[in-house]
PDBQT receptor file of N, H, CA, C and O in Angstrom, charges set to zero:
ATOM      1  N   UNK A   1     -58.968  20.248 -60.465  1.00  0.00    +0.000 N 
ATOM      2  CA  UNK A   1     -58.448  19.086 -59.755  1.00  0.00    +0.000 C 
ATOM      3  C   UNK A   1     -57.754  19.538 -58.480  1.00  0.00    +0.000 C 
ATOM      4  O   UNK A   1     -57.240  20.653 -58.389  1.00  0.00    +0.000 OA
ATOM      5  N   UNK A   2     -57.752  18.678 -57.539  1.00  0.00    +0.000 N 
ATOM      6  H   UNK A   2     -58.170  17.773 -57.613  1.00  0.00    +0.000 HD
ATOM      7  CA  UNK A   2     -57.189  19.012 -56.219  1.00  0.00    +0.000 C 
ATOM      8  C   UNK A   2     -55.702  19.336 -56.289  1.00  0.00    +0.000 C 
ATOM      9  O   UNK A   2     -55.218  20.208 -55.567  1.00  0.00    +0.000 OA
ATOM     10  N   UNK A   3     -54.979  18.635 -57.155  1.00  0.00    +0.000 N 
ATOM     11  H   UNK A   3     -55.372  17.927 -57.742  1.00  0.00    +0.000 HD
ATOM     12  CA  UNK A   3     -53.539  18.895 -57.224  1.00  0.00    +0.000 C 
ATOM     13  C   UNK A   3     -53.251  20.328 -57.590  1.00  0.00    +0.000 C 
ATOM     14  O   UNK A   3     -52.377  20.968 -57.004  1.00  0.00    +0.000 OA
ATOM     15  N   UNK A   4     -54.004  20.843 -58.586  1.00  0.00    +0.000 N 
ATOM     16  H   UNK A   4     -54.714  20.323 -59.062  1.00  0.00    +0.000 HD
ATOM     17  CA  UNK A   4     -53.811  22.223 -59.033  1.00  0.00    +0.000 C 
ATOM     18  C   UNK A   4     -54.083  23.189 -57.854  1.00  0.00    +0.000 C 
ATOM     19  O   UNK A   4     -53.290  24.099 -57.611  1.00  0.00    +0.000 OA
ATOM     20  N   UNK A   5     -55.153  22.999 -57.154  1.00  0.00    +0.000 N 
ATOM     21  H   UNK A   5     -55.796  22.260 -57.351  1.00  0.00    +0.000 HD
ATOM     22  CA  UNK A   5     -55.503  23.883 -56.059  1.00  0.00    +0.000 C 
ATOM     23  C   UNK A   5     -54.438  23.827 -54.955  1.00  0.00    +0.000 C 
ATOM     24  O   UNK A   5     -54.025  24.859 -54.426  1.00  0.00    +0.000 OA
ATOM     25  N   UNK A   6     -54.014  22.646 -54.627  1.00  0.00    +0.000 N 
ATOM     26  H   UNK A   6     -54.349  21.807 -55.056  1.00  0.00    +0.000 HD
ATOM     27  CA  UNK A   6     -52.995  22.498 -53.570  1.00  0.00    +0.000 C 
ATOM     28  C   UNK A   6     -51.658  23.087 -54.003  1.00  0.00    +0.000 C 
ATOM     29  O   UNK A   6     -50.932  23.675 -53.201  1.00  0.00    +0.000 OA
ATOM     30  N   UNK A   7     -51.341  22.915 -55.308  1.00  0.00    +0.000 N 
ATOM     31  H   UNK A   7     -51.930  22.437 -55.959  1.00  0.00    +0.000 HD
ATOM     32  CA  UNK A   7     -50.081  23.502 -55.785  1.00  0.00    +0.000 C 
ATOM     33  C   UNK A   7     -50.134  25.043 -55.724  1.00  0.00    +0.000 C 
ATOM     34  O   UNK A   7     -49.167  25.700 -55.337  1.00  0.00    +0.000 OA
ATOM     35  N   UNK A   8     -51.272  25.584 -56.111  1.00  0.00    +0.000 N 
ATOM     36  H   UNK A   8     -52.058  25.051 -56.425  1.00  0.00    +0.000 HD
ATOM     37  CA  UNK A   8     -51.413  27.032 -56.068  1.00  0.00    +0.000 C 
ATOM     38  C   UNK A   8     -51.428  27.569 -54.631  1.00  0.00    +0.000 C 
ATOM     39  O   UNK A   8     -50.880  28.632 -54.343  1.00  0.00    +0.000 OA
ATOM     40  N   UNK A   9     -52.058  26.819 -53.758  1.00  0.00    +0.000 N 
ATOM     41  H   UNK A   9     -52.504  25.956 -53.993  1.00  0.00    +0.000 HD
ATOM     42  CA  UNK A   9     -52.049  27.250 -52.326  1.00  0.00    +0.000 C 
ATOM     43  C   UNK A   9     -50.621  27.240 -51.775  1.00  0.00    +0.000 C 
ATOM     44  O   UNK A   9     -50.280  28.041 -50.904  1.00  0.00    +0.000 OA
ATOM     45  N   UNK A  10     -49.806  26.343 -52.278  1.00  0.00    +0.000 N 
ATOM     46  H   UNK A  10     -50.083  25.693 -52.985  1.00  0.00    +0.000 HD
ATOM     47  CA  UNK A  10     -48.405  26.232 -51.842  1.00  0.00    +0.000 C 
ATOM     48  C   UNK A  10     -47.521  27.251 -52.563  1.00  0.00    +0.000 C 
ATOM     49  O   UNK A  10     -46.320  27.329 -52.307  1.00  0.00    +0.000 OA
ATOM     50  N   UNK A  11     -48.140  28.054 -53.493  1.00  0.00    +0.000 N 
ATOM     51  H   UNK A  11     -49.116  27.991 -53.701  1.00  0.00    +0.000 HD
ATOM     52  CA  UNK A  11     -47.365  29.048 -54.292  1.00  0.00    +0.000 C 
ATOM     53  C   UNK A  11     -46.210  28.379 -55.051  1.00  0.00    +0.000 C 
ATOM     54  O   UNK A  11     -45.087  28.883 -55.067  1.00  0.00    +0.000 OA
ATOM     55  N   UNK A  12     -46.507  27.244 -55.674  1.00  0.00    +0.000 N 
ATOM     56  H   UNK A  12     -47.419  26.834 -55.661  1.00  0.00    +0.000 HD
ATOM     57  CA  UNK A  12     -45.513  26.542 -56.475  1.00  0.00    +0.000 C 
ATOM     58  C   UNK A  12     -45.954  26.505 -57.952  1.00  0.00    +0.000 C 
ATOM     59  O   UNK A  12     -47.145  26.481 -58.263  1.00  0.00    +0.000 OA
ATOM     60  N   UNK A  13     -44.974  26.501 -58.828  1.00  0.00    +0.000 N 
ATOM     61  H   UNK A  13     -44.006  26.520 -58.575  1.00  0.00    +0.000 HD
ATOM     62  CA  UNK A  13     -45.262  26.332 -60.224  1.00  0.00    +0.000 C 
ATOM     63  C   UNK A  13     -45.245  24.848 -60.556  1.00  0.00    +0.000 C 
ATOM     64  O   UNK A  13     -44.752  24.024 -59.786  1.00  0.00    +0.000 OA
ATOM     65  N   UNK A  14     -45.798  24.528 -61.723  1.00  0.00    +0.000 N 
ATOM     66  H   UNK A  14     -46.198  25.198 -62.348  1.00  0.00    +0.000 HD
ATOM     67  CA  UNK A  14     -45.768  23.132 -62.167  1.00  0.00    +0.000 C 
ATOM     68  C   UNK A  14     -44.309  22.693 -62.270  1.00  0.00    +0.000 C 
ATOM     69  O   UNK A  14     -43.979  21.575 -61.875  1.00  0.00    +0.000 OA
ATOM     70  N   UNK A  15     -43.444  23.534 -62.783  1.00  0.00    +0.000 N 
ATOM     71  H   UNK A  15     -43.712  24.443 -63.104  1.00  0.00    +0.000 HD
ATOM     72  CA  UNK A  15     -42.069  23.188 -62.939  1.00  0.00    +0.000 C 
ATOM     73  C   UNK A  15     -41.391  22.875 -61.588  1.00  0.00    +0.000 C 
ATOM     74  O   UNK A  15     -40.606  21.930 -61.498  1.00  0.00    +0.000 OA
ATOM     75  N   UNK A  16     -41.677  23.627 -60.591  1.00  0.00    +0.000 N 
ATOM     76  H   UNK A  16     -42.315  24.394 -60.665  1.00  0.00    +0.000 HD
ATOM     77  CA  UNK A  16     -41.104  23.349 -59.262  1.00  0.00    +0.000 C 
ATOM     78  C   UNK A  16     -41.533  21.996 -58.739  1.00  0.00    +0.000 C 
ATOM     79  O   UNK A  16     -40.740  21.241 -58.176  1.00  0.00    +0.000 OA
ATOM     80  N   UNK A  17     -42.822  21.703 -58.942  1.00  0.00    +0.000 N 
ATOM     81  H   UNK A  17     -43.467  22.316 -59.399  1.00  0.00    +0.000 HD
ATOM     82  CA  UNK A  17     -43.319  20.404 -58.446  1.00  0.00    +0.000 C 
ATOM     83  C   UNK A  17     -42.730  19.253 -59.196  1.00  0.00    +0.000 C 
ATOM     84  O   UNK A  17     -42.237  18.320 -58.562  1.00  0.00    +0.000 OA
ATOM     85  N   UNK A  18     -42.748  19.254 -60.499  1.00  0.00    +0.000 N 
ATOM     86  H   UNK A  18     -43.149  20.012 -61.014  1.00  0.00    +0.000 HD
ATOM     87  CA  UNK A  18     -42.265  18.053 -61.217  1.00  0.00    +0.000 C 
ATOM     88  C   UNK A  18     -40.756  17.893 -61.078  1.00  0.00    +0.000 C 
ATOM     89  O   UNK A  18     -40.252  16.770 -61.089  1.00  0.00    +0.000 OA
ATOM     90  N   UNK A  19     -40.022  19.010 -60.946  1.00  0.00    +0.000 N 
ATOM     91  H   UNK A  19     -40.432  19.923 -60.937  1.00  0.00    +0.000 HD
ATOM     92  CA  UNK A  19     -38.575  18.868 -60.772  1.00  0.00    +0.000 C 
ATOM     93  C   UNK A  19     -38.243  18.275 -59.411  1.00  0.00    +0.000 C 
ATOM     94  O   UNK A  19     -37.430  17.355 -59.323  1.00  0.00    +0.000 OA
ATOM     95  N   UNK A  20     -38.838  18.769 -58.383  1.00  0.00    +0.000 N 
ATOM     96  H   UNK A  20     -39.498  19.516 -58.454  1.00  0.00    +0.000 HD
ATOM     97  CA  UNK A  20     -38.557  18.282 -57.044  1.00  0.00    +0.000 C 
ATOM     98  C   UNK A  20     -39.073  16.843 -56.857  1.00  0.00    +0.000 C 
ATOM     99  O   UNK A  20     -38.464  16.029 -56.163  1.00  0.00    +0.000 OA
ATOM    100  N   UNK A  21     -40.224  16.560 -57.506  1.00  0.00    +0.000 N 
ATOM    101  H   UNK A  21     -40.719  17.221 -58.070  1.00  0.00    +0.000 HD
ATOM    102  CA  UNK A  21     -40.821  15.238 -57.366  1.00  0.00    +0.000 C 
ATOM    103  C   UNK A  21     -40.080  14.210 -58.206  1.00  0.00    +0.000 C 
ATOM    104  O   UNK A  21     -40.217  13.009 -57.971  1.00  0.00    +0.000 OA
ATOM    105  N   UNK A  22     -39.305  14.656 -59.171  1.00  0.00    +0.000 N 
ATOM    106  H   UNK A  22     -39.193  15.631 -59.362  1.00  0.00    +0.000 HD
ATOM    107  CA  UNK A  22     -38.602  13.713 -60.049  1.00  0.00    +0.000 C 
ATOM    108  C   UNK A  22     -39.540  13.055 -61.059  1.00  0.00    +0.000 C 
ATOM    109  O   UNK A  22     -39.370  11.883 -61.396  1.00  0.00    +0.000 OA
ATOM    110  N   UNK A  23     -40.511  13.795 -61.533  1.00  0.00    +0.000 N 
ATOM    111  H   UNK A  23     -40.649  14.747 -61.259  1.00  0.00    +0.000 HD
ATOM    112  CA  UNK A  23     -41.479  13.296 -62.529  1.00  0.00    +0.000 C 
ATOM    113  C   UNK A  23     -41.281  14.136 -63.801  1.00  0.00    +0.000 C 
ATOM    114  O   UNK A  23     -40.965  15.324 -63.737  1.00  0.00    +0.000 OA
ATOM    115  N   UNK A  24     -41.469  13.502 -64.922  1.00  0.00    +0.000 N 
ATOM    116  H   UNK A  24     -41.725  12.537 -64.974  1.00  0.00    +0.000 HD
ATOM    117  CA  UNK A  24     -41.302  14.239 -66.170  1.00  0.00    +0.000 C 
ATOM    118  C   UNK A  24     -42.369  15.295 -66.283  1.00  0.00    +0.000 C 
ATOM    119  O   UNK A  24     -43.463  15.169 -65.733  1.00  0.00    +0.000 OA
ATOM    120  N   UNK A  25     -42.029  16.335 -67.005  1.00  0.00    +0.000 N 
ATOM    121  H   UNK A  25     -41.140  16.438 -67.452  1.00  0.00    +0.000 HD
ATOM    122  CA  UNK A  25     -42.957  17.477 -67.259  1.00  0.00    +0.000 C 
ATOM    123  C   UNK A  25     -44.251  16.964 -67.837  1.00  0.00    +0.000 C 
ATOM    124  O   UNK A  25     -45.329  17.289 -67.339  1.00  0.00    +0.000 OA
ATOM    125  N   UNK A  26     -44.160  16.171 -68.878  1.00  0.00    +0.000 N 
ATOM    126  H   UNK A  26     -43.285  15.908 -69.283  1.00  0.00    +0.000 HD
ATOM    127  CA  UNK A  26     -45.344  15.647 -69.592  1.00  0.00    +0.000 C 
ATOM    128  C   UNK A  26     -46.196  14.841 -68.654  1.00  0.00    +0.000 C 
ATOM    129  O   UNK A  26     -47.410  15.040 -68.643  1.00  0.00    +0.000 OA
ATOM    130  N   UNK A  27     -45.649  13.949 -67.871  1.00  0.00    +0.000 N 
ATOM    131  H   UNK A  27     -44.663  13.788 -67.880  1.00  0.00    +0.000 HD
ATOM    132  CA  UNK A  27     -46.424  13.143 -66.958  1.00  0.00    +0.000 C 
ATOM    133  C   UNK A  27     -47.108  13.983 -65.928  1.00  0.00    +0.000 C 
ATOM    134  O   UNK A  27     -48.291  13.781 -65.654  1.00  0.00    +0.000 OA
ATOM    135  N   UNK A  28     -46.410  14.915 -65.351  1.00  0.00    +0.000 N 
ATOM    136  H   UNK A  28     -45.449  15.079 -65.573  1.00  0.00    +0.000 HD
ATOM    137  CA  UNK A  28     -47.004  15.759 -64.352  1.00  0.00    +0.000 C 
ATOM    138  C   UNK A  28     -48.161  16.597 -64.918  1.00  0.00    +0.000 C 
ATOM    139  O   UNK A  28     -49.204  16.729 -64.277  1.00  0.00    +0.000 OA
ATOM    140  N   UNK A  29     -47.977  17.151 -66.095  1.00  0.00    +0.000 N 
ATOM    141  H   UNK A  29     -47.130  17.044 -66.616  1.00  0.00    +0.000 HD
ATOM    142  CA  UNK A  29     -49.019  17.979 -66.702  1.00  0.00    +0.000 C 
ATOM    143  C   UNK A  29     -50.233  17.123 -67.003  1.00  0.00    +0.000 C 
ATOM    144  O   UNK A  29     -51.355  17.591 -66.806  1.00  0.00    +0.000 OA
ATOM    145  N   UNK A  30     -50.072  15.908 -67.465  1.00  0.00    +0.000 N 
ATOM    146  H   UNK A  30     -49.161  15.528 -67.625  1.00  0.00    +0.000 HD
ATOM    147  CA  UNK A  30     -51.165  15.030 -67.717  1.00  0.00    +0.000 C 
ATOM    148  C   UNK A  30     -51.942  14.623 -66.450  1.00  0.00    +0.000 C 
ATOM    149  O   UNK A  30     -53.168  14.524 -66.457  1.00  0.00    +0.000 OA
ATOM    150  N   UNK A  31     -51.194  14.396 -65.379  1.00  0.00    +0.000 N 
ATOM    151  H   UNK A  31     -50.197  14.477 -65.374  1.00  0.00    +0.000 HD
ATOM    152  CA  UNK A  31     -51.828  14.071 -64.096  1.00  0.00    +0.000 C 
ATOM    153  C   UNK A  31     -52.616  15.259 -63.640  1.00  0.00    +0.000 C 
ATOM    154  O   UNK A  31     -53.787  15.118 -63.287  1.00  0.00    +0.000 OA
ATOM    155  N   UNK A  32     -52.007  16.448 -63.631  1.00  0.00    +0.000 N 
ATOM    156  H   UNK A  32     -51.056  16.562 -63.917  1.00  0.00    +0.000 HD
ATOM    157  CA  UNK A  32     -52.673  17.665 -63.158  1.00  0.00    +0.000 C 
ATOM    158  C   UNK A  32     -53.924  17.971 -63.975  1.00  0.00    +0.000 C 
ATOM    159  O   UNK A  32     -54.926  18.416 -63.415  1.00  0.00    +0.000 OA
ATOM    160  N   UNK A  33     -53.886  17.744 -65.273  1.00  0.00    +0.000 N 
ATOM    161  H   UNK A  33     -53.072  17.382 -65.728  1.00  0.00    +0.000 HD
ATOM    162  CA  UNK A  33     -55.005  18.011 -66.136  1.00  0.00    +0.000 C 
ATOM    163  C   UNK A  33     -56.083  16.916 -66.079  1.00  0.00    +0.000 C 
ATOM    164  O   UNK A  33     -57.160  17.064 -66.657  1.00  0.00    +0.000 OA
ATOM    165  N   UNK A  34     -55.783  15.840 -65.388  1.00  0.00    +0.000 N 
ATOM    166  H   UNK A  34     -54.908  15.720 -64.919  1.00  0.00    +0.000 HD
ATOM    167  CA  UNK A  34     -56.731  14.737 -65.258  1.00  0.00    +0.000 C 
ATOM    168  C   UNK A  34     -56.860  13.893 -66.509  1.00  0.00    +0.000 C 
ATOM    169  O   UNK A  34     -57.834  13.156 -66.665  1.00  0.00    +0.000 OA
ATOM    170  N   UNK A  35     -55.876  13.993 -67.413  1.00  0.00    +0.000 N 
ATOM    171  H   UNK A  35     -55.085  14.592 -67.287  1.00  0.00    +0.000 HD
ATOM    172  CA  UNK A  35     -55.884  13.247 -68.631  1.00  0.00    +0.000 C 
ATOM    173  C   UNK A  35     -55.364  11.853 -68.419  1.00  0.00    +0.000 C 
ATOM    174  O   UNK A  35     -55.784  10.915 -69.095  1.00  0.00    +0.000 OA
ATOM    175  N   UNK A  36     -54.443  11.711 -67.474  1.00  0.00    +0.000 N 
ATOM    176  H   UNK A  36     -54.101  12.474 -66.925  1.00  0.00    +0.000 HD
ATOM    177  CA  UNK A  36     -53.822  10.379 -67.195  1.00  0.00    +0.000 C 
ATOM    178  C   UNK A  36     -54.058   9.985 -65.758  1.00  0.00    +0.000 C 
ATOM    179  O   UNK A  36     -54.093  10.835 -64.868  1.00  0.00    +0.000 OA
ATOM    180  N   UNK A  37     -54.220   8.695 -65.533  1.00  0.00    +0.000 N 
ATOM    181  H   UNK A  37     -54.192   8.005 -66.256  1.00  0.00    +0.000 HD
ATOM    182  CA  UNK A  37     -54.269   8.201 -64.169  1.00  0.00    +0.000 C 
ATOM    183  C   UNK A  37     -52.891   8.134 -63.628  1.00  0.00    +0.000 C 
ATOM    184  O   UNK A  37     -51.967   7.644 -64.277  1.00  0.00    +0.000 OA
ATOM    185  N   UNK A  38     -52.750   8.640 -62.402  1.00  0.00    +0.000 N 
ATOM    186  H   UNK A  38     -53.501   9.037 -61.874  1.00  0.00    +0.000 HD
ATOM    187  CA  UNK A  38     -51.388   8.710 -61.811  1.00  0.00    +0.000 C 
ATOM    188  C   UNK A  38     -51.065   7.413 -61.094  1.00  0.00    +0.000 C 
ATOM    189  O   UNK A  38     -51.927   6.796 -60.468  1.00  0.00    +0.000 OA
ATOM    190  N   UNK A  39     -49.834   7.019 -61.194  1.00  0.00    +0.000 N 
ATOM    191  H   UNK A  39     -49.134   7.520 -61.703  1.00  0.00    +0.000 HD
ATOM    192  CA  UNK A  39     -49.335   5.894 -60.433  1.00  0.00    +0.000 C 
ATOM    193  C   UNK A  39     -49.260   6.354 -58.961  1.00  0.00    +0.000 C 
ATOM    194  O   UNK A  39     -49.070   7.532 -58.659  1.00  0.00    +0.000 OA
ATOM    195  N   UNK A  40     -49.416   5.372 -58.076  1.00  0.00    +0.000 N 
ATOM    196  H   UNK A  40     -49.570   4.415 -58.322  1.00  0.00    +0.000 HD
ATOM    197  CA  UNK A  40     -49.323   5.682 -56.658  1.00  0.00    +0.000 C 
ATOM    198  C   UNK A  40     -47.944   6.304 -56.344  1.00  0.00    +0.000 C 
ATOM    199  O   UNK A  40     -47.854   7.228 -55.535  1.00  0.00    +0.000 OA
ATOM    200  N   UNK A  41     -46.923   5.820 -56.953  1.00  0.00    +0.000 N 
ATOM    201  H   UNK A  41     -46.996   5.069 -57.609  1.00  0.00    +0.000 HD
ATOM    202  CA  UNK A  41     -45.578   6.378 -56.698  1.00  0.00    +0.000 C 
ATOM    203  C   UNK A  41     -45.476   7.836 -57.095  1.00  0.00    +0.000 C 
ATOM    204  O   UNK A  41     -44.792   8.618 -56.434  1.00  0.00    +0.000 OA
ATOM    205  N   UNK A  42     -46.146   8.201 -58.160  1.00  0.00    +0.000 N 
ATOM    206  H   UNK A  42     -46.701   7.566 -58.697  1.00  0.00    +0.000 HD
ATOM    207  CA  UNK A  42     -46.140   9.622 -58.594  1.00  0.00    +0.000 C 
ATOM    208  C   UNK A  42     -46.938  10.478 -57.581  1.00  0.00    +0.000 C 
ATOM    209  O   UNK A  42     -46.505  11.558 -57.179  1.00  0.00    +0.000 OA
ATOM    210  N   UNK A  43     -48.116   9.955 -57.185  1.00  0.00    +0.000 N 
ATOM    211  H   UNK A  43     -48.468   9.078 -57.511  1.00  0.00    +0.000 HD
ATOM    212  CA  UNK A  43     -48.909  10.711 -56.213  1.00  0.00    +0.000 C 
ATOM    213  C   UNK A  43     -48.136  10.860 -54.886  1.00  0.00    +0.000 C 
ATOM    214  O   UNK A  43     -48.225  11.903 -54.238  1.00  0.00    +0.000 OA
ATOM    215  N   UNK A  44     -47.425   9.888 -54.505  1.00  0.00    +0.000 N 
ATOM    216  H   UNK A  44     -47.353   9.041 -55.031  1.00  0.00    +0.000 HD
ATOM    217  CA  UNK A  44     -46.654   9.944 -53.246  1.00  0.00    +0.000 C 
ATOM    218  C   UNK A  44     -45.614  11.018 -53.365  1.00  0.00    +0.000 C 
ATOM    219  O   UNK A  44     -45.432  11.798 -52.430  1.00  0.00    +0.000 OA
ATOM    220  N   UNK A  45     -44.919  11.091 -54.488  1.00  0.00    +0.000 N 
ATOM    221  H   UNK A  45     -45.067  10.457 -55.248  1.00  0.00    +0.000 HD
ATOM    222  CA  UNK A  45     -43.894  12.111 -54.700  1.00  0.00    +0.000 C 
ATOM    223  C   UNK A  45     -44.492  13.522 -54.738  1.00  0.00    +0.000 C 
ATOM    224  O   UNK A  45     -43.919  14.466 -54.194  1.00  0.00    +0.000 OA
ATOM    225  N   UNK A  46     -45.665  13.647 -55.395  1.00  0.00    +0.000 N 
ATOM    226  H   UNK A  46     -46.131  12.880 -55.836  1.00  0.00    +0.000 HD
ATOM    227  CA  UNK A  46     -46.331  14.959 -55.469  1.00  0.00    +0.000 C 
ATOM    228  C   UNK A  46     -46.789  15.327 -54.060  1.00  0.00    +0.000 C 
ATOM    229  O   UNK A  46     -46.608  16.474 -53.653  1.00  0.00    +0.000 OA
ATOM    230  N   UNK A  47     -47.349  14.441 -53.333  1.00  0.00    +0.000 N 
ATOM    231  H   UNK A  47     -47.495  13.509 -53.664  1.00  0.00    +0.000 HD
ATOM    232  CA  UNK A  47     -47.792  14.721 -51.980  1.00  0.00    +0.000 C 
ATOM    233  C   UNK A  47     -46.630  15.164 -51.099  1.00  0.00    +0.000 C 
ATOM    234  O   UNK A  47     -46.797  16.068 -50.281  1.00  0.00    +0.000 OA
ATOM    235  N   UNK A  48     -45.497  14.572 -51.241  1.00  0.00    +0.000 N 
ATOM    236  H   UNK A  48     -45.361  13.838 -51.906  1.00  0.00    +0.000 HD
ATOM    237  CA  UNK A  48     -44.326  14.963 -50.497  1.00  0.00    +0.000 C 
ATOM    238  C   UNK A  48     -43.945  16.385 -50.767  1.00  0.00    +0.000 C 
ATOM    239  O   UNK A  48     -43.658  17.140 -49.838  1.00  0.00    +0.000 OA
ATOM    240  N   UNK A  49     -43.935  16.776 -52.052  1.00  0.00    +0.000 N 
ATOM    241  H   UNK A  49     -44.168  16.163 -52.807  1.00  0.00    +0.000 HD
ATOM    242  CA  UNK A  49     -43.632  18.136 -52.439  1.00  0.00    +0.000 C 
ATOM    243  C   UNK A  49     -44.612  19.121 -51.894  1.00  0.00    +0.000 C 
ATOM    244  O   UNK A  49     -44.243  20.206 -51.446  1.00  0.00    +0.000 OA
ATOM    245  N   UNK A  50     -45.916  18.729 -51.933  1.00  0.00    +0.000 N 
ATOM    246  H   UNK A  50     -46.216  17.848 -52.297  1.00  0.00    +0.000 HD
ATOM    247  CA  UNK A  50     -46.957  19.602 -51.457  1.00  0.00    +0.000 C 
ATOM    248  C   UNK A  50     -47.243  19.544 -49.960  1.00  0.00    +0.000 C 
ATOM    249  O   UNK A  50     -48.129  20.219 -49.436  1.00  0.00    +0.000 OA
ATOM    250  N   UNK A  51     -46.459  18.716 -49.309  1.00  0.00    +0.000 N 
ATOM    251  H   UNK A  51     -45.739  18.168 -49.735  1.00  0.00    +0.000 HD
ATOM    252  CA  UNK A  51     -46.583  18.542 -47.825  1.00  0.00    +0.000 C 
ATOM    253  C   UNK A  51     -48.008  18.156 -47.411  1.00  0.00    +0.000 C 
ATOM    254  O   UNK A  51     -48.616  18.783 -46.543  1.00  0.00    +0.000 OA
ATOM    255  N   UNK A  52     -48.510  17.118 -48.051  1.00  0.00    +0.000 N 
ATOM    256  H   UNK A  52     -48.016  16.609 -48.755  1.00  0.00    +0.000 HD
ATOM    257  CA  UNK A  52     -49.822  16.617 -47.734  1.00  0.00    +0.000 C 
ATOM    258  C   UNK A  52     -49.839  15.091 -47.822  1.00  0.00    +0.000 C 
ATOM    259  O   UNK A  52     -48.820  14.473 -48.133  1.00  0.00    +0.000 OA
ATOM    260  N   UNK A  53     -50.988  14.488 -47.551  1.00  0.00    +0.000 N 
ATOM    261  H   UNK A  53     -51.815  14.989 -47.298  1.00  0.00    +0.000 HD
ATOM    262  CA  UNK A  53     -51.130  13.068 -47.646  1.00  0.00    +0.000 C 
ATOM    263  C   UNK A  53     -51.671  12.737 -49.008  1.00  0.00    +0.000 C 
ATOM    264  O   UNK A  53     -52.409  13.528 -49.596  1.00  0.00    +0.000 OA
ATOM    265  N   UNK A  54     -51.316  11.577 -49.520  1.00  0.00    +0.000 N 
ATOM    266  H   UNK A  54     -50.716  10.935 -49.042  1.00  0.00    +0.000 HD
ATOM    267  CA  UNK A  54     -51.784  11.139 -50.849  1.00  0.00    +0.000 C 
ATOM    268  C   UNK A  54     -53.316  11.245 -50.937  1.00  0.00    +0.000 C 
ATOM    269  O   UNK A  54     -53.840  11.665 -51.969  1.00  0.00    +0.000 OA
ATOM    270  N   UNK A  55     -54.033  10.875 -49.881  1.00  0.00    +0.000 N 
ATOM    271  H   UNK A  55     -53.608  10.534 -49.043  1.00  0.00    +0.000 HD
ATOM    272  CA  UNK A  55     -55.501  10.908 -49.952  1.00  0.00    +0.000 C 
ATOM    273  C   UNK A  55     -56.030  12.283 -50.141  1.00  0.00    +0.000 C 
ATOM    274  O   UNK A  55     -57.159  12.430 -50.610  1.00  0.00    +0.000 OA
ATOM    275  N   UNK A  56     -55.275  13.325 -49.800  1.00  0.00    +0.000 N 
ATOM    276  H   UNK A  56     -54.359  13.205 -49.419  1.00  0.00    +0.000 HD
ATOM    277  CA  UNK A  56     -55.689  14.696 -50.067  1.00  0.00    +0.000 C 
ATOM    278  C   UNK A  56     -55.699  15.064 -51.557  1.00  0.00    +0.000 C 
ATOM    279  O   UNK A  56     -56.348  16.030 -51.958  1.00  0.00    +0.000 OA
ATOM    280  N   UNK A  57     -54.997  14.308 -52.348  1.00  0.00    +0.000 N 
ATOM    281  H   UNK A  57     -54.470  13.523 -52.022  1.00  0.00    +0.000 HD
ATOM    282  CA  UNK A  57     -54.887  14.545 -53.776  1.00  0.00    +0.000 C 
ATOM    283  C   UNK A  57     -55.956  13.853 -54.601  1.00  0.00    +0.000 C 
ATOM    284  O   UNK A  57     -56.172  14.183 -55.767  1.00  0.00    +0.000 OA
ATOM    285  N   UNK A  58     -56.616  12.896 -53.986  1.00  0.00    +0.000 N 
ATOM    286  H   UNK A  58     -56.441  12.628 -53.039  1.00  0.00    +0.000 HD
ATOM    287  CA  UNK A  58     -57.577  12.081 -54.711  1.00  0.00    +0.000 C 
ATOM    288  C   UNK A  58     -59.013  12.585 -54.413  1.00  0.00    +0.000 C 
ATOM    289  O   UNK A  58     -59.398  12.749 -53.255  1.00  0.00    +0.000 OA
ATOM    290  N   UNK A  59     -59.789  12.824 -55.489  1.00  0.00    +0.000 N 
ATOM    291  H   UNK A  59     -59.476  12.690 -56.429  1.00  0.00    +0.000 HD
ATOM    292  CA  UNK A  59     -61.134  13.293 -55.296  1.00  0.00    +0.000 C 
ATOM    293  C   UNK A  59     -62.035  12.273 -54.629  1.00  0.00    +0.000 C 
ATOM    294  O   UNK A  59     -63.214  12.544 -54.404  1.00  0.00    +0.000 OA
TER     295      UNK A  59
């Protein structure tokens, strides 16, 4: 998934992303694994942490 690749490119751990984004660990892991559909608000927070646009996170 794109989120994983972008997180790794940014040299961030899952923990760093979900803590800064203010998303629960479980929710973030499910989004990253593609198991759950992400709310726009969650994608916006993740994009902010990864310094990208929301559209960059969506396949």
